[in-house]
KESENU-463453 format. One line per 8 residues: number of its first residue (from 1); their letters; for each residue x, y, z of N, C-alpha, C. Coordinates in steps of 0.001 Angstrom, whole numbers, plus 500000, padded with zeros to 6 digits. Layout:
N
NUM	A	X,Y,Z,X,Y,Z,X,Y,Z; ...
END
This chain:
350
1	MTGAARPS	497509,512708,504995,498388,513062,503882,499854,513132,504243; 500873,513124,503693,502431,513071,504018,502567,514093,504939; 501747,515537,504705,501738,516620,505297,500845,516796,506422; 499871,515996,506418,498599,516397,507360,499082,515912,508846; 498122,516002,509581,498097,515974,511235,498386,515000,511544; 499326,514343,512765,499460,513187,513267,498485,512297,513352; 498213,511200,513203,497007,510316,513684,496802,510014,515221; 497014,511203,516295,496642,510720,517173,496210,512068,518084
9	GPFRYGDR	495871,512128,519225,494709,512817,520407,493745,512296,520514; 492801,512888,521047,491727,512278,521808,490702,512009,519835; 490233,511105,520223,488676,510737,519323,488075,511482,519146; 487703,512259,517343,486581,513020,516889,485888,512423,516121; 484406,512583,515655,483672,512706,514497,484478,512510,513513; 484569,511415,512581,485375,511398,511396,486221,510175,511468; 486549,510346,512877,488177,509060,512742,488056,507658,512586; 488541,507051,511967,488385,505260,511762,489153,505250,513022
17	VQLTGPKG	488240,504418,513691,488849,503509,514914,488353,501928,514667; 489473,501212,515123,489390,499619,515501,489132,499058,516632; 487928,498660,517150,487351,498135,518350,487618,496735,518036; 488570,496210,519525,488619,494888,519667,487941,494361,520539; 486600,493394,520694,485841,492867,521744,486133,491575,522005; 484895,491278,522528,485045,489780,523107,485547,488816,522264; 486696,487753,522502,487068,486987,521745,488296,487206,520805; 488558,488864,521105,489438,488912,520167,489062,489905,518567
25	RMHTITLR	487685,489537,518551,487157,489880,516958,487657,491637,517028; 487591,491681,515833,487937,493691,515572,486735,493642,514513; 486540,495601,514643,485433,496202,514067,486114,496962,513966; 486129,498185,512728,486429,498998,511595,485502,499778,511692; 485341,501175,512364,484241,502216,512286,484758,503633,512070; 483583,504131,511542,484074,505716,511543,483437,506129,512360; 483780,507143,512987,482993,507570,514202,481902,508686,513548; 480678,508817,513647,479371,509661,513259,478795,509982,514722
33	EGGELHTH	477881,511607,514301,476971,511738,515702,475775,510845,515501; 475214,509835,516808,474322,509252,516616,474806,508033,515938; 476044,507411,515583,476296,506335,515151,476273,505486,516228; 475870,504030,516272,475840,503084,516855,477058,501765,516674; 477227,500858,517147,478017,499730,516726,476915,498592,517533; 476309,497457,516085,475793,496852,516888,476433,495668,516830; 476456,494970,517709,476814,493183,517753,475756,492359,518421; 475840,490570,518464,474816,490126,519139,475325,490394,520643
41	HGVLKHEQ	476600,491264,520887,476829,491516,522388,476034,492780,522963; 475747,493278,521925,475106,494308,522841,475244,495720,521851; 475030,496957,522418,475137,498439,521288,476201,499270,521972; 477331,499762,521257,477924,500461,521318,478247,501547,520710; 477780,503110,521536,477379,504218,520622,478784,504871,520652; 478578,505438,519386,479965,506391,518904,480468,507531,519880; 478930,508432,520245,479676,509217,521236,480084,509216,522540; 480482,507750,522919,481225,507123,524130,482572,507614,523903
49	LVGHPDGS	483251,507101,522576,484810,507299,522350,485204,508894,522244; 484174,509881,521213,484637,511069,521331,484922,511980,522622; 486049,512457,522580,486954,512964,523108,488187,512374,524083; 487847,510782,524064,488894,510133,524570,489902,509527,523638; 491396,509320,524584,492613,509210,523815,492343,507902,523101; 493378,507438,522324,493899,506233,521540,493877,505082,523178; 493763,503326,522694,494140,503072,523817,492909,503222,525259; 492020,503341,524548,490826,503673,525691,489919,502251,525557
57	VFENSSGH	489552,502110,526959,488406,500911,526908,487207,501265,527104; 485913,500838,526383,484545,501243,526210,483650,499833,526630; 482636,500066,527332,481722,499142,527928,480470,499305,526852; 480127,498490,526367,478789,498468,525389,477555,498231,526417; 475878,497911,525902,474600,497961,526550,474980,496940,527247; 475766,495774,526996,475870,494679,527694,476836,494536,528708; 477345,495698,528808,478673,495161,529808,479981,494643,529320; 480078,494499,527609,481073,494065,527369,482105,495377,526883
65	EYLALRPL	483617,494600,527038,484652,495670,526837,485076,495856,525712; 485421,496880,524793,486003,497049,523459,487446,497832,523951; 488502,497881,523174,489686,498517,523067,489749,498856,522180; 489466,500110,522451,490180,501383,520687,490778,501704,520503; 491652,501830,519338,492687,501847,519092,492540,502887,517517; 492878,503297,517257,493338,503869,515337,493945,502995,514800; 493276,502665,513828,494193,501631,512809,495242,502190,512192; 496614,501003,512457,497933,501370,511709,497737,501350,510172
73	LRDFVMSM	498814,501528,509305,498525,501507,507956,498368,499841,507860; 499068,498977,508439,498947,497684,507746,497446,497391,508136; 496779,497720,509242,495276,497380,509533,494288,497462,508405; 494647,499081,508325,494170,499665,506875,494202,498955,505737; 495321,498486,505451,495458,497972,503908,495231,496631,503848; 495157,496167,504925,494672,494421,504939,492782,494558,505273; 492052,495680,505786,490852,495697,505396,490105,496776,504415; 490592,497377,503540,490355,498299,502815,489871,497576,501638
81	PRGAAIVY	488684,498010,500914,488148,497696,499630,488984,497468,498618; 489460,496256,497752,489929,495953,496731,489616,496029,495364; 489915,496412,494559,489636,496197,493400,490638,495366,492686; 492221,495273,493352,493154,494173,492142,493739,493777,493605; 494701,492546,493507,494893,491947,494699,496271,493024,495148; 496335,493044,496422,497488,494160,497158,498480,493744,497476; 499525,494508,497520,501040,494128,497972,500793,493919,499648; 500912,493398,499799,501180,492747,501396,501930,493627,502527
89	PKDAAAIV	501732,494051,503705,502519,494933,504416,503980,494565,504386; 504259,493038,504399,505627,492578,504847,506602,492836,503379; 505813,492966,502340,506265,493222,501025,506686,494700,500870; 505392,495484,501245,505889,496852,501559,506881,497270,501954; 507199,497002,503093,508136,497597,504399,509368,497178,503351; 509373,495790,502895,510494,495233,502346,511319,496201,500970; 510018,496707,499986,510380,497262,498728,510657,499051,499143; 510125,499031,500137,510678,500409,500717,512241,500439,501484
97	AQADIFPG	512563,499530,501996,514235,499673,502445,514727,499057,501540; 514832,498128,500734,515566,497491,499594,515644,498638,498385; 514914,499560,498037,514806,500313,497389,514985,501877,497498; 515501,501816,498674,515833,502935,499760,515182,504229,499381; 513764,503954,499436,512669,505407,499223,512846,506213,500165; 513428,506937,499531,514048,508787,500702,512788,509748,500989; 512629,510455,501717,511979,511229,501714,512614,512443,500349; 511685,513169,499664,512024,513803,498325,512260,513049,497127
105	AVVVEAGV	512162,511878,497127,512257,511103,496125,511299,510742,495000; 511859,511362,493995,511002,511045,492804,510727,509593,492399; 509846,509068,492363,509175,507492,492300,508120,507149,491470; 508616,506610,490311,507406,505628,489746,507425,504339,490120; 505703,504428,490022,505493,503085,490726,504693,502481,489583; 504525,501306,489134,503197,500384,488489,503106,498893,488348; 502087,498839,488693,500921,499359,488467,500341,499781,489996; 499060,500900,489892,498545,500826,491032,497774,500040,492486
113	GSGALSLS	497229,499280,491147,496086,498051,491787,495118,498562,492576; 495472,498598,494296,494287,498599,495234,494606,500231,496311; 496234,500266,495743,496377,501347,496875,497537,501097,497613; 497430,500173,497686,498095,499339,499151,499598,499606,499319; 500655,499571,498220,501831,500079,498000,501690,501429,497996; 501068,502123,497267,501027,503659,497114,500903,504139,498571; 500432,504021,499552,500440,504227,500519,501694,504354,501325; 502207,503283,501580,503778,503131,501706,504497,504220,501317
121	LLRAVGSE	504499,504270,500022,505578,504842,499094,505311,506327,499490; 504133,506730,499591,503724,508308,500046,504638,508709,500891; 503807,507504,501994,504633,508337,503373,506148,507951,503337; 506884,507607,502465,507943,507096,502268,508959,508335,501572; 507954,509076,500573,509141,510016,500100,508636,511132,500446; 507426,511313,501508,507285,512757,502413,506084,513948,501157; 506636,515005,502340,505923,515784,501740,506479,516399,500257; 508068,516318,500168,508594,517029,499736,509132,516196,497887
129	GRLISFER	508763,514740,498216,509154,513917,497324,507802,513909,496178; 508115,512806,495661,506852,512846,494247,506331,511564,494075; 505498,510563,493717,505244,509617,493773,504223,509621,491737; 504491,509051,491325,503894,509008,489843,503473,507579,489630; 502142,507113,489656,501764,506112,489770,500764,505945,488012; 501171,504493,487586,500535,504642,486499,499537,503298,486351; 498247,503188,485865,497638,501839,486098,496446,502081,484726; 496768,500889,484121,495967,500335,482857,494938,500389,482824
137	RAEFAEVA	494420,500106,484043,492667,500016,484052,492157,500924,484965; 491286,501898,484416,490290,503240,485168,489953,502854,485993; 489351,501487,486408,488850,500801,487491,489139,500750,488742; 490406,500237,488528,491472,499933,489763,492015,501387,489969; 492098,502374,489052,492881,503412,489504,491634,503998,490753; 490467,504217,490136,489307,504386,490938,489372,504549,492539; 489196,502683,492595,489596,502373,494115,491070,502659,494783; 492339,502514,494211,493024,502800,494393,493123,504437,495221
145	QANVETFF	492508,505317,494428,492347,506555,494859,491366,506862,495795; 490253,506405,495860,489428,506166,497168,490281,505951,498517; 490933,504932,498119,491420,504117,499134,492360,505345,499504; 493231,505809,499326,494681,506781,499433,493579,508154,500341; 492570,508596,499494,491745,509660,499995,491060,509079,501603; 491027,507808,501278,490261,507694,502947,491410,507501,504285; 492595,507254,503530,493725,506835,504868,494099,508558,505400; 494314,509353,504278,495051,510740,504262,494129,511821,504760
153	GETPDTWQ	492846,511347,504399,491922,512401,504528,491937,513333,503477; 492484,512893,502493,492651,513959,501580,493676,513365,500284; 493423,513814,498889,494461,513678,497824,495658,514227,498025; 496755,513411,498197,497968,513965,498543,498490,514576,497433; 499312,516066,497585,499365,516893,496526,500598,516417,495891; 501761,515394,496222,502295,514628,496006,502321,513353,494822; 501160,513301,494755,500567,511724,494278,499905,512076,492248; 500530,511776,491598,500000,511850,490243,499290,510593,489860
161	VVIGDLAE	498270,510250,489405,497902,508884,489013,498033,509242,487516; 498393,508441,486514,498491,508284,485610,497583,506786,484500; 496659,507075,483769,496210,506177,482889,496607,505527,481870; 497243,504399,481759,498088,504163,480850,498795,503211,480935; 499558,502762,479802,500642,502256,479854,501985,502671,479706; 502774,502139,480805,504111,502323,481872,505304,502915,480645; 505118,501742,479425,506667,501818,478342,505804,503283,477622; 504489,503425,477211,504380,504442,476364,503963,506147,477221
169	ALPAAVEP	503830,505755,478332,503218,506837,479017,504092,507559,480006; 505342,506706,480298,506338,507422,481334,507374,507945,480265; 508108,508490,479054,508693,509306,478300,508049,510548,478449; 506800,510428,478500,506108,511783,478400,506053,512540,479869; 505716,511499,480685,505386,511892,482433,506899,513105,482939; 507789,511977,482599,509300,512406,482941,510129,512665,482094; 511444,513551,482587,512386,514080,481753,513332,512363,481898; 513832,512215,480683,515102,511114,481109,515980,511219,482000
177	GSVDRVVL	516848,510118,482939,517520,510616,483954,516944,511421,484883; 515649,511534,485125,515218,512231,486478,514419,511593,487594; 514200,509966,487383,513764,509372,488220,514351,508702,489456; 514378,508792,490305,515209,508073,491460,514967,506771,491713; 513870,506162,491660,512960,504502,492018,512341,504460,491247; 511874,503114,490330,510944,502404,489738,510361,501257,490652; 509437,500871,490726,509011,500221,491603,507758,499127,490604; 508059,498327,490013,506909,497532,488852,506350,496359,489920
185	DMLAPWEV	504775,496553,489751,503993,495403,490277,503594,494980,488981; 504018,494459,488085,502956,493902,486839,503342,492533,486438; 502642,491975,485561,503335,490621,484982,504385,490361,483953; 504497,491431,483738,505502,491387,482607,506513,492735,482718; 507253,492736,483788,508438,493737,484023,509100,494316,483014; 509288,492983,482209,510670,493044,481088,510442,493883,479864; 508646,493930,479949,508114,494683,478686,508216,496630,478534; 508937,496679,479856,508808,498373,480141,509870,498886,480772
193	MDAVADAL	510780,497702,481030,512439,497986,481369,513318,498799,480258; 512968,499004,479329,513601,499782,478231,513451,501477,478781; 512524,501974,478858,511851,502559,479290,512024,503126,480976; 512402,502247,481570,512590,502400,482825,514219,502646,482864; 515199,502249,482332,516078,502660,482047,516322,504177,481512; 515813,504244,480483,516209,506002,480368,515207,506978,481255; 514323,506366,481718,513960,507523,482997,514632,507548,484439; 515365,506328,484787,516076,506331,485642,517591,507247,485915
201	TPGGVVIC	517952,507973,487175,518939,508529,487455,520426,507291,487065; 521268,507858,487073,522457,506584,487384,522808,506553,488970; 522628,505625,489047,522458,505038,490395,521327,505082,491065; 519721,505213,489950,518631,505066,490864,518340,503589,490788; 517337,503321,491522,517180,501999,491635,515498,501075,490984; 515619,499665,490186,514648,499883,489698,514224,498135,490412; 512960,497937,491332,512646,497010,492204,511066,496499,491427; 511326,494661,490939,510053,494492,490953,509609,493236,491673
209	YVATATQL	508059,493423,491725,507464,492498,492414,506691,491253,491647; 507180,490293,491639,507285,489110,490733,506261,487915,491322; 505195,487317,490673,504894,486101,491658,505206,484831,491379; 505458,484862,490328,506112,483315,490253,508061,482774,489710; 508255,481795,490157,509280,481898,489893,509989,482037,488191; 509188,481832,487117,509627,481852,485711,509432,483040,485379; 508586,483905,485996,508525,485206,485931,510111,486252,486313; 510437,485729,487559,511630,486167,488552,512675,485759,487165
217	SRVAEYIR	512611,484892,486735,514022,484104,486188,514084,485148,484550; 512817,485303,483739,512920,485691,482915,513082,487562,483038; 512337,487987,483944,513405,489666,484545,514318,489511,485232; 514932,488828,485662,516764,488726,486044,517263,489034,484491; 517544,487675,483292,517890,487669,482499,518034,489026,481408; 516575,489322,481329,516262,490273,480757,517049,491605,481316; 517097,492104,482618,517947,493359,483175,519328,492586,482641; 519818,492111,482910,521215,491578,482472,521632,491959,481176
225	GTGAFTDP	520514,491517,480507,520913,491467,479031,520744,492701,478255; 520287,493765,479143,520415,495462,478681,521781,496037,478681; 522512,495089,480003,523907,496105,480197,523501,497315,480679; 522250,497898,481215,521876,499147,482093,521713,499380,483200; 522439,498020,483656,521906,497715,485235,522881,496610,485711; 523016,497524,487118,524101,495966,488011,523230,494683,487636; 523877,493654,488446,523255,492134,488384,522601,492541,489535; 521131,491815,488990,519932,491862,489852,520095,491214,490884
233	EANETLVR	519165,491176,492232,519377,490737,493571,517953,490439,493905; 518057,489069,493774,516486,488323,494259,516178,487876,495552; 515024,488009,496092,514467,487573,497398,513668,487487,497878; 512806,486386,498781,511441,486671,499190,511481,486849,500518; 510323,487287,501278,510169,487644,502532,508990,486821,503141; 509510,486088,504433,508357,485450,504998,508413,485138,506408; 507181,485722,506593,506780,486138,508277,506103,485169,508903; 506887,484285,510445,506518,483695,510692,505886,484364,512203
241	GWHVEGLA	504775,484239,512316,504227,484723,513983,504785,483862,514919; 504466,484086,516242,504814,483345,517417,504123,483416,518703; 503540,482151,519178,502845,481995,520349,503745,482182,521342; 503574,483448,522292,503927,483564,523457,502976,483555,524731; 503449,482771,525383,501817,482999,526739,503250,481951,527743; 503880,482677,528793,504388,482169,529530,505265,481221,529469; 505659,479988,529679,506720,479277,528734,505792,478912,527726; 504632,478740,527299,504138,478232,525786,504952,478895,525140
249	VRPDHRMV	506072,478979,524392,506604,479548,523445,506835,478298,522009; 506339,478743,521306,506107,477890,520147,505684,479013,518781; 506214,478654,517450,506042,479143,516227,504156,478754,516225; 503169,479952,515996,502073,479867,515268,501638,478615,514151; 500703,478357,514374,500286,476887,512939,500394,477976,512083; 499763,478623,511679,499657,479606,510522,500758,480505,510391; 501313,480894,509112,501939,482009,508930,502364,482387,507344; 502469,483374,507026,502305,484618,505531,503517,483862,505119
257	AHTAFLIS	503401,482977,504148,504966,482347,503496,504821,483412,502123; 505028,482332,501104,505688,483357,499588,504255,483816,499345; 504628,485424,499046,503385,486715,498536,504197,486542,497072; 505159,486803,497000,505980,487074,495909,507443,487668,495882; 508138,487598,494909,509637,487497,494852,509803,489128,494621; 510765,489371,495348,511609,490864,494788,512825,490710,494075; 513122,491563,493155,513989,491743,492169,514729,492634,491960; 515479,493342,492481,516108,494908,492230,518008,495369,491529
265	ARRLAPGV	517864,495777,490878,519163,496485,489990,519227,497727,490410; 520429,498678,490069,520776,499761,490184,521104,500300,489111; 520551,501679,488078,520956,502005,487022,522194,502532,486887; 523374,501938,485795,524531,502446,485628,524749,503473,484607; 525927,504371,484940,526022,505808,483971,525754,505369,482656; 525118,506063,481696,525161,505736,480077,526655,505329,479940; 526613,504380,478626,527816,503948,478187,528475,503295,478638; 528416,503298,480152,529327,502184,480824,529029,501060,481079
273	VPPEVKRR	530386,499712,480957,530109,498495,480584,530302,497757,481704; 529336,497356,482197,529533,496399,483547,530388,495091,483352; 531352,495069,484907,531955,494315,484818,531537,493023,484340; 532274,491701,483939,531995,490980,483428,531229,489938,485346; 530353,489157,485551,530159,488775,486812,530624,487004,486192; 531449,486778,486645,531688,484905,486325,530646,484110,487211; 529679,483327,486182,528728,482500,487392,528837,481091,486966; 527861,479701,487193,528496,478731,486379,527573,478692,485166
281	ASKKSFSD	527662,477946,484776,527005,477728,483236,525176,477136,483704; 524492,477835,483065,522497,477421,483463,522227,477596,482253; 520720,476949,482409,520070,476764,481295,519419,478500,480789; 519883,479409,480166,519139,480567,479836,518316,481132,478749; 518742,480208,477735,517542,480593,476874,516431,480066,477018; 515327,480988,476501,513917,480703,476444,513306,481551,475421; 511879,481379,475481,511217,482167,474313,509782,482075,475548; 508812,483084,474739,507545,483418,475439,506728,482212,475320
289	EDVEIWTP	506712,481769,474431,506133,480275,474538,506555,479178,475689; 508282,479343,476109,508130,478522,477284,507645,479113,478529; 507568,480496,478653,506861,480892,480116,505558,480585,479911; 504799,480740,478688,503590,480108,478974,503407,478430,479059; 504405,477920,478564,504080,476354,478878,504148,475964,480259; 505227,476503,481190,505670,476691,482394,504709,476849,483273; 504179,478190,483034,503263,478504,484014,502009,479076,482924; 501177,478306,482756,499800,478966,481729,499081,479839,482171
297	GAVGDREI	498875,480968,481233,498325,482057,482134,499092,483104,482222; 500246,483213,483070,501250,483695,483407,500966,484767,483204; 501156,485620,481704,501298,486669,481573,500121,486905,481446; 498784,486641,481250,497387,486885,481308,496968,488308,482522; 496110,489054,482002,495409,489828,483104,495061,489164,484057; 495059,489783,485447,493836,489235,486385,492892,489363,486167; 492031,488862,486400,490469,488926,486253,489441,489179,487663; 488635,490343,487245,487238,490263,488357,486676,490825,487841
305	TDKNLRKR	485067,490271,488124,484139,490546,487687,483319,492298,487688; 483083,492313,486622,482496,493965,486253,481479,494605,487592; 480735,493491,487963,479873,493811,489174,480717,493667,490544; 481756,492570,490618,482489,492591,491925,483457,494404,492276; 483480,494896,490785,484341,495300,490821,483899,496799,490997; 482987,496826,490851,481526,498445,490700,481550,497957,492396; 481244,497460,493043,480883,497150,494372,482332,497621,495031; 483334,497268,494841,484645,497725,495524,484538,499322,495207
313	IREAQKAA	484033,499551,494249,484331,501120,493983,483700,501788,494794; 482274,501451,494919,481836,502298,495314,481756,502294,496740; 482277,500803,497726,482928,500878,498651,483482,501763,499063; 484832,501977,498138,485882,502933,498530,485398,504258,498197; 484910,504620,497837,484132,506182,497097,483605,506356,498448; 482767,505428,498869,481932,506237,500012,483317,505781,501698; 484191,505487,501626,485037,506063,502828,485970,507025,502597; 486007,506936,500765,486726,508639,500656,485944,509758,501561
321	QGARLASG	484459,509519,500826,483681,510525,501070,483516,510846,502746; 483389,510038,503601,483516,509939,505193,484844,510853,505194; 486117,510343,504994,487132,510803,505273,487404,512626,504658; 486667,513187,503389,486183,514544,503310,485850,514915,504160; 484660,514220,504480,483990,515189,505924,484736,515658,506968; 485084,514110,507644,486244,514482,508730,486796,515387,508583; 487888,515779,507401,488517,516290,507324,488385,517679,506963; 487249,517996,507108,486640,519269,506914,485835,519654,508196
329	RAAEEDAP	485532,518684,508756,485197,518968,510705,486402,519768,510980; 487582,518403,510822,488673,518819,511824,489499,520105,511695; 489305,520675,510275,490130,521811,509860,489123,522711,510908; 487611,522878,510438,486719,523768,511357,487060,523730,512870; 487153,522562,513493,487578,522713,514908,488878,523083,515289; 489958,522970,514780,491400,523408,514821,491205,525028,514323; 490271,525342,513872,490971,527123,513284,490326,527859,514863; 490896,529016,514597,491094,529791,515911,489255,530190,516101
337	GGATAASE	489344,530077,517208,487722,530660,517837,486790,528887,517803; 487529,528008,516925,486570,526994,516751,486653,525625,517876; 485635,525781,518205,485280,524505,519322,486224,522940,519066; 486826,522314,520024,487943,521341,519591,486622,520439,520048; 486981,518833,519388,486322,517813,519495,486064,517545,520601; 486901,517329,521825,487242,517228,522844,486038,518084,523930; 486175,519323,524042,484981,520163,524435,484050,519783,523940; 483502,519419,522593,482184,518622,522905,481936,517825,522722
345	APERDA	482643,516991,523663,482811,515406,523955,481474,515228,524824; 480372,514266,524988,479451,514208,526189,480123,513788,527357; 479627,514292,528033,479994,513617,529679,480020,512386,529569; 480592,511578,530333,480629,510178,530570,480690,509322,531609; 479942,509038,532682,480764,508446,533642,481481,507563,533615; 482882,507545,535163,483813,506340,534806,483541,505083,534939
END
């Protein structure tokens, strides 16, 4: 959680560990008593890791070596159960920076999806801030809550999940002008922009995560049309890795290119008329029908089968249960007079 213990120190039962084995293949496990990692390269016992620090190397029964590290937030996000599509780490980092989400901020998020962005926002607001996440589908919220609990070891007391439509539920959840930042990851953010304007404090930031160019155009023109915000700014983040080995330095053959556009604006003081921005003439008029013609189905709900979603919920809740047990053990070990995990670790030959 935002106020939980640092994810460092010797490995203990209940910790999530990322093992990198032969040929760079990764396995993410949760350490448990009597647990074993079985692969076609052999068996690695969980007890071998307990009491040793991050960055240690262990041999399995066949002599193959595995590097053990606690997963970073980005590692967890890319491997966690998903009910809905996630906001990728590159975009989550851009949202936190561009929206200037700070410790102690009151932040509203819609929708919560699988909880990937919620994790970054909770870290950013810290133990003194507050995150209110809105999600229309209860099934997605279940997955998100389980994922957040798994990562932090408990459900942060700075986080509130509201099931319902943002436009209807936001006025009842917050006082007008009391929200510092609003992050919208939804298909039609223009539908809630009036409610967002009422909730934001003057100078507050709204930032939208939209997938298509037509959505980007429509939300930009709607923001301008309200007269309540500064002129919006839009961008996208592209990440290209590089192969660096000796003098063999070149771009990777694959890259994480377009995932979505980010568009942001700041709330003006009530009653203020923004200065007119001179720009070249452009095609501004459109209708709901135009959006559907340009991108069929662009404003429809994302589809996921009920069977698949139930499976994701079970996976996420199972991981959260393990995190709860681990958190309880950690509290017992850290209590005065309690045995530390390191002292309980079995002796191991070098």
